[in-house]
N, CA, C and O atoms as a MOPAC input file, in Angstrom:
PM7 MOZYME 1SCF
protein

 N    -15.29700 1    23.99500 1    24.94000 1
 C    -15.19700 1    22.55600 1    25.19200 1
 C    -14.82300 1    21.86600 1    23.90300 1
 O    -15.31400 1    22.20600 1    22.82600 1
 N    -13.97400 1    20.92400 1    24.02900 1
 C    -13.28400 1    20.00300 1    22.92600 1
 C    -13.68900 1    18.47900 1    23.23300 1
 O    -13.71300 1    18.04100 1    24.38300 1
 N    -13.98200 1    17.77000 1    22.18600 1
 C    -14.18500 1    16.29100 1    22.36600 1
 C    -13.72200 1    15.59600 1    21.00300 1
 O    -13.75200 1    16.17400 1    19.91700 1
 N    -13.33300 1    14.41200 1    21.17800 1
 C    -12.77200 1    13.60800 1    20.21200 1
 C    -13.87300 1    12.68900 1    19.88700 1
 O    -14.32600 1    11.91300 1    20.72900 1
 N    -14.34700 1    12.76900 1    18.58100 1
 C    -15.21000 1    11.54300 1    18.34300 1
 C    -14.79800 1    11.10100 1    17.03900 1
 O    -14.56500 1    11.88700 1    16.12100 1
 N    -14.68000 1     9.50100 1    16.92300 1
 C    -14.19000 1     9.00000 1    15.88800 1
 C    -15.36600 1     8.56900 1    14.94200 1
 O    -16.52900 1     8.57800 1    15.34300 1
 N    -15.06400 1     8.24100 1    13.84100 1
 C    -15.98100 1     8.11500 1    12.69100 1
 C    -15.29000 1     7.26100 1    11.66500 1
 O    -14.14700 1     6.81700 1    11.77200 1
 N    -16.24600 1     7.05500 1    10.49800 1
 C    -15.60600 1     6.60400 1     9.29400 1
 C    -16.16500 1     7.31100 1     8.04100 1
 O    -17.18800 1     7.99100 1     8.12500 1
 N    -15.54100 1     7.16300 1     6.95600 1
 C    -16.19500 1     7.80000 1     5.76300 1
 C    -16.87800 1     6.56900 1     4.86100 1
 O    -16.27100 1     5.56100 1     4.49900 1
 N    -18.11200 1     6.84100 1     4.61500 1
 C    -19.02500 1     6.02200 1     3.67500 1
 C    -19.43200 1     6.85400 1     2.75600 1
 O    -19.86400 1     7.97100 1     3.03900 1
 N    -19.33000 1     6.35600 1     1.43300 1
 C    -19.52000 1     7.09000 1     0.32800 1
 C    -19.14600 1     8.48000 1     0.39400 1
 O    -20.05100 1     9.23500 1     0.03900 1
 N    -17.92800 1     9.10800 1     0.79200 1
 C    -17.68100 1    10.07100 1     0.73900 1
 C    -18.18200 1    11.13500 1     1.98600 1
 O    -17.86400 1    12.32000 1     2.08500 1
 N    -18.94400 1    10.45500 1     2.78100 1
 C    -19.66600 1    11.14200 1     4.15200 1
 C    -18.93000 1    10.60900 1     5.17000 1
 O    -18.52100 1     9.44900 1     5.20700 1
 N    -18.72900 1    11.61800 1     6.15700 1
 C    -18.12200 1    11.34400 1     7.43700 1
 C    -19.40900 1    10.93400 1     8.26800 1
 O    -20.35900 1    11.70800 1     8.38300 1
 N    -19.38600 1     9.65600 1     8.84700 1
 C    -20.26800 1     9.13100 1     9.61900 1
 C    -19.60500 1     8.97900 1    11.04500 1
 O    -18.74500 1     8.14600 1    11.33200 1
 N    -20.17600 1     9.96900 1    11.92800 1
 C    -19.50800 1     9.69800 1    13.27200 1
 C    -19.89200 1     8.25600 1    14.07100 1
 O    -20.82300 1     7.54100 1    13.69900 1
 N    -19.14000 1     7.98600 1    15.07500 1
 C    -19.47500 1     6.64900 1    15.83100 1
 C    -20.72100 1     7.13400 1    16.88000 1
 O    -21.53500 1     6.28400 1    17.24000 1
 N    -20.81600 1     8.31300 1    17.28000 1
 C    -21.90600 1     8.75000 1    18.31600 1
 C    -22.61900 1    10.04900 1    17.64700 1
 O    -22.09300 1    10.63100 1    16.69800 1
 N    -23.44400 1    10.32300 1    18.02400 1
 C    -24.44900 1    11.40800 1    17.64800 1
 C    -23.62700 1    12.81300 1    17.94600 1
 O    -23.04000 1    12.94900 1    19.02000 1
 N    -23.61600 1    13.72900 1    17.05900 1
 C    -23.08400 1    15.07100 1    17.22100 1
 C    -24.18100 1    16.03600 1    17.74200 1
 O    -25.30800 1    15.98700 1    17.25100 1
 N    -23.86100 1    16.94100 1    18.76000 1
 C    -24.83000 1    17.93500 1    19.15100 1
 C    -25.17100 1    18.91300 1    17.76300 1
 O    -24.35000 1    19.23300 1    16.90400 1
 N    -26.48300 1    19.25000 1    17.80400 1
 C    -26.94000 1    20.04400 1    16.65500 1
 C    -26.25100 1    21.36600 1    16.72000 1
 O    -26.21500 1    22.06400 1    17.73300 1
 N    -25.63600 1    21.70200 1    15.42600 1
 C    -25.13000 1    23.05800 1    15.40100 1
 C    -23.59900 1    23.03000 1    16.00000 1
 O    -23.00900 1    24.08700 1    16.22400 1
 N    -23.10500 1    21.97800 1    16.20100 1
 C    -21.73800 1    21.81400 1    16.61900 1
 C    -20.76900 1    22.06000 1    15.48900 1
 O    -21.03100 1    21.60300 1    14.37600 1
 N    -19.61400 1    22.78400 1    15.71100 1
 C    -18.57000 1    23.01200 1    14.75200 1
 C    -17.49800 1    21.90800 1    15.07100 1
 O    -16.93300 1    21.66600 1    16.13800 1
 N    -17.36200 1    21.22200 1    13.66600 1
 C    -16.25400 1    20.20100 1    13.60000 1
 C    -15.18400 1    20.71800 1    12.91600 1
 O    -15.17700 1    21.75400 1    12.25200 1
 N    -14.06000 1    19.76500 1    13.15100 1
 C    -13.05400 1    19.69300 1    12.43600 1
 C    -12.45100 1    18.44400 1    11.97400 1
 O    -12.12900 1    17.68200 1    12.88500 1
 N    -12.21700 1    18.04400 1    10.76800 1
 C    -12.01900 1    16.66300 1    10.35200 1
 C    -10.43600 1    16.38300 1    10.23800 1
 O     -9.71600 1    17.11200 1     9.55600 1
 N     -9.97600 1    15.33800 1    10.91300 1
 C     -8.41300 1    15.13200 1    10.71200 1
 C     -8.35400 1    13.77600 1    10.02900 1
 O     -9.14000 1    12.95500 1    10.50100 1
 N     -7.52100 1    13.32000 1     8.92600 1
 C     -7.66900 1    12.05800 1     8.64200 1
 C     -6.51800 1    11.23800 1     9.22100 1
 O     -5.37200 1    11.68700 1     9.17900 1
 N     -6.77000 1    10.14000 1     9.72000 1
 C     -5.89900 1     9.15100 1    10.43700 1
 C     -5.16300 1     8.45400 1     9.32100 1
 O     -5.83100 1     7.73900 1     8.57400 1
 N     -3.60700 1     8.60100 1     9.07800 1
 C     -3.04100 1     8.05800 1     8.14400 1
 C     -2.97800 1     6.58300 1     8.21300 1
 O     -2.96800 1     5.99700 1     7.13100 1
 N     -2.93400 1     5.89300 1     9.27600 1
 C     -2.54400 1     4.50600 1     9.60300 1
 C     -3.67700 1     3.71800 1     8.91600 1
 O     -3.40700 1     2.53500 1     8.71300 1
 N     -4.93200 1     4.15600 1     8.50700 1
 C     -5.83600 1     3.71400 1     7.82100 1
 C     -6.00600 1     3.98800 1     6.38500 1
 O     -6.87200 1     3.45000 1     5.69400 1
 N     -5.20300 1     4.78800 1     5.99400 1
 C     -5.20900 1     5.36500 1     4.64500 1
 C     -4.61600 1     4.21800 1     3.61800 1
 O     -3.67500 1     3.51900 1     3.99400 1
 N     -5.17600 1     4.05300 1     2.35200 1
 C     -4.44500 1     3.16500 1     1.51900 1
 C     -2.96600 1     3.46800 1     1.37700 1
 O     -2.53700 1     4.61400 1     1.51100 1
 N     -2.00400 1     2.17500 1     1.03700 1
 C     -0.65900 1     2.39700 1     1.02500 1
 C     -0.41900 1     2.66900 1    -0.37200 1
 O     -1.13400 1     2.20700 1    -1.26100 1
 N      0.62100 1     3.44300 1    -0.58600 1
 C      0.99200 1     3.81100 1    -2.04900 1
 C      1.51100 1     2.40700 1    -2.81500 1
 O      2.23100 1     1.52600 1    -2.34400 1
 N      1.00700 1     2.47700 1    -3.93100 1
 C      1.52100 1     1.44900 1    -4.84700 1
 C      2.78600 1     1.74900 1    -5.58800 1
 O      2.99700 1     2.83200 1    -6.13500 1
 N      3.55100 1     0.81700 1    -5.58100 1
 C      4.89200 1     0.96400 1    -6.38800 1
 C      4.96700 1     0.00700 1    -7.31500 1
 O      4.30100 1    -1.02200 1    -7.19300 1
 N      5.80000 1     0.22000 1    -8.38100 1
 C      6.34800 1    -0.79600 1    -9.41400 1
 C      7.25600 1    -1.80900 1    -8.54600 1
 O      7.92400 1    -1.51500 1    -7.55500 1
 N      7.13300 1    -2.96000 1    -9.10200 1
 C      8.01200 1    -3.99200 1    -8.52400 1
 C      9.53200 1    -3.63400 1    -8.59300 1
 O     10.31500 1    -3.80600 1    -7.65900 1
 N      9.84900 1    -3.12000 1    -9.80500 1
 C     11.30300 1    -2.65000 1    -9.95400 1
 C     11.75400 1    -1.49700 1    -8.93500 1
 O     12.92400 1    -1.41500 1    -8.56200 1
 N     10.88200 1    -0.72500 1    -8.56200 1
 C     10.95300 1     0.32200 1    -7.40900 1
 C     11.00000 1    -0.37000 1    -6.07500 1
 O     11.74400 1     0.09900 1    -5.21400 1
 N     10.30600 1    -1.40200 1    -5.82700 1
 C     10.26300 1    -2.15200 1    -4.80800 1
 C     11.72500 1    -2.92000 1    -4.63300 1
 O     12.30400 1    -2.93400 1    -3.54700 1
 N     12.19100 1    -3.47800 1    -5.67400 1
 C     13.49900 1    -3.99900 1    -5.57000 1
 C     14.58200 1    -3.33500 1    -5.22800 1
 O     15.55400 1    -3.91400 1    -4.74200 1
 N     14.54000 1    -1.84700 1    -5.47200 1
 C     15.50000 1    -0.96500 1    -5.31800 1
 C     15.47900 1    -0.43500 1    -3.77300 1
 O     16.35300 1     0.30300 1    -3.31700 1
 N     14.59200 1    -0.81600 1    -3.18800 1
 C     14.47800 1    -0.40500 1    -1.75100 1
 C     15.10400 1    -1.53800 1    -0.95800 1
 O     15.58600 1    -1.33500 1     0.15700 1
 N     15.09500 1    -2.96100 1    -1.64800 1
 C     15.56500 1    -3.99900 1    -0.49800 1
 C     17.26600 1    -3.82900 1    -0.25500 1
 O     18.00800 1    -3.40500 1    -1.14100 1
 N     17.69800 1    -4.20600 1     1.00300 1
 C     18.82800 1    -4.23900 1     1.16300 1
 C     19.74200 1    -4.99200 1     0.45600 1
 O     19.35500 1    -6.07000 1     0.00500 1
 N     21.24500 1    -4.52200 1     0.21100 1
 C     21.95200 1    -5.37600 1    -0.76100 1
 C     22.05600 1    -6.84000 1     0.19500 1
 O     21.93100 1    -6.93600 1     1.41600 1
 N     22.28600 1    -7.75400 1    -0.65500 1
 C     22.55500 1    -9.13100 1    -0.41600 1
 C     22.69500 1   -10.20200 1    -1.28800 1
 O     22.72300 1    -9.93100 1    -2.48800 1
 N     22.79500 1   -11.43100 1    -0.91900 1
 C     23.01500 1   -12.44100 1    -1.78000 1
 C     21.78200 1   -12.45900 1    -2.79600 1
 O     20.67500 1   -12.35800 1    -2.26500 1
 N     21.82500 1   -12.57100 1    -4.16200 1
 C     20.79400 1   -12.85000 1    -4.93000 1
 C     21.06400 1   -13.84200 1    -5.97300 1
 O     22.21500 1   -13.89700 1    -6.40600 1
 N     20.22000 1   -14.59400 1    -6.41600 1
 C     20.36500 1   -15.48300 1    -7.33400 1
 C     20.88100 1   -15.19300 1    -8.62300 1
 O     21.60500 1   -15.96800 1    -9.24800 1
 N     20.47800 1   -13.98100 1    -9.05700 1
 C     21.28400 1   -13.45700 1   -10.44400 1
 C     21.54400 1   -12.03100 1   -10.11100 1
 O     20.85400 1   -11.41000 1    -9.30300 1
 N     22.61300 1   -11.50000 1   -10.78800 1
 C     23.15600 1   -10.30900 1   -10.78900 1
 C     22.35500 1    -9.35700 1   -11.47600 1
 O     22.26200 1    -8.23400 1   -10.98000 1
 N     21.65600 1    -9.66100 1   -12.72100 1
 C     20.96300 1    -8.71200 1   -13.59100 1
 C     19.66800 1    -9.38100 1   -13.93100 1
 O     19.55200 1   -10.60400 1   -13.85500 1
 N     18.62000 1    -8.53300 1   -14.33500 1
 C     17.26000 1    -8.94800 1   -14.80500 1
 C     17.55700 1    -9.91000 1   -15.98000 1
 O     16.97100 1   -10.99100 1   -16.04100 1
 N     18.50900 1    -9.51200 1   -16.96500 1
 C     18.88100 1   -10.34500 1   -18.16700 1
 C     19.12400 1   -11.64900 1   -17.83400 1
 O     18.59500 1   -12.57000 1   -18.45600 1
 N     20.04200 1   -11.86200 1   -16.70500 1
 C     20.48000 1   -13.33600 1   -16.30400 1
 C     19.40800 1   -14.03900 1   -15.97700 1
 O     19.22600 1   -15.15400 1   -16.46600 1
 N     18.48400 1   -13.44200 1   -15.03800 1
 C     17.27500 1   -14.06500 1   -14.78500 1
 C     16.36400 1   -14.54800 1   -15.75200 1
 O     16.02200 1   -15.72900 1   -15.69700 1
 N     15.82800 1   -13.63600 1   -16.82000 1
 C     15.18200 1   -13.84400 1   -17.85100 1
 C     15.83500 1   -15.02100 1   -18.54600 1
 O     15.08400 1   -15.95300 1   -18.83400 1
 N     17.21100 1   -15.12900 1   -18.88400 1
 C     17.83500 1   -16.27300 1   -19.61700 1
 C     17.65100 1   -17.35900 1   -18.87300 1
 O     17.42500 1   -18.39200 1   -19.50300 1
 N     17.68700 1   -17.43100 1   -17.56900 1
 C     17.46000 1   -18.62100 1   -16.85800 1
 C     16.14600 1   -19.02700 1   -16.98100 1
 O     15.95600 1   -20.23000 1   -17.16200 1
 N     15.00200 1   -18.12900 1   -16.90900 1
 C     13.87000 1   -18.74400 1   -17.04400 1
 C     13.35800 1   -19.20100 1   -18.52900 1
 O     12.35900 1   -19.90000 1   -18.69700 1
 N     14.11200 1   -18.74900 1   -19.48800 1
 C     14.11400 1   -19.18900 1   -21.03800 1
 C     14.54300 1   -20.61700 1   -21.13000 1
 O     13.92100 1   -21.50700 1   -21.71000 1
 N     15.69800 1   -20.73700 1   -20.48100 1
 C     16.38300 1   -22.24100 1   -20.37800 1
 C     15.27500 1   -23.17100 1   -19.65200 1
 O     14.91600 1   -24.23600 1   -20.15400 1
 N     14.79400 1   -22.71000 1   -18.50100 1
 C     13.99800 1   -23.55500 1   -17.67200 1
 C     12.71400 1   -24.10400 1   -18.61600 1
 O     12.42200 1   -25.28000 1   -18.83600 1
 N     12.10800 1   -23.01800 1   -19.05500 1
 C     10.92100 1   -23.27900 1   -19.89000 1
 C     11.37000 1   -24.16300 1   -21.23000 1
 O     10.75200 1   -25.16400 1   -21.59200 1
 N     12.43600 1   -23.68300 1   -21.84400 1
 C     12.80300 1   -24.74900 1   -22.98300 1
 C     12.91800 1   -26.14900 1   -22.57000 1
 O     12.55400 1   -27.06200 1   -23.31100 1
 N     13.47200 1   -26.36500 1   -21.27100 1
 C     13.89100 1   -27.81300 1   -20.82200 1
 C     12.27800 1   -28.38000 1   -20.84200 1
 O     12.13700 1   -29.59400 1   -20.98700 1
 N     11.31500 1   -27.70700 1   -20.72800 1
 C      9.90400 1   -28.34400 1   -20.33300 1
 C      9.52000 1   -28.93400 1   -21.72700 1
 O      9.01900 1   -30.05700 1   -21.78400 1
 N      9.69300 1   -28.37100 1   -22.58200 1
 C      9.26500 1   -28.67400 1   -23.84000 1
 C     10.23700 1   -29.98600 1   -24.47200 1
 O      9.85900 1   -30.51000 1   -25.52000 1
 N     11.05700 1   -30.31000 1   -24.02900 1
 C     11.81100 1   -31.42900 1   -24.63100 1
 C     11.16100 1   -32.84100 1   -24.20300 1
 O     11.65300 1   -33.89500 1   -24.60800 1

């Protein structure tokens, strides 16, 4: 006989949502939709965006704009 019992991991230990029969054999499967997402660098994220209109063609142009903007605050 087979049954599905859900649960969560707490401090590295599987805690079932309902009691398991003594001596039961279990198989653990991870549900990926609740797993933490992979972190990526902002530059990598930008590469995944579809092509489209952008305010600046290059990162250098953007940094130049930021410097000019900051310099205008100091005046």
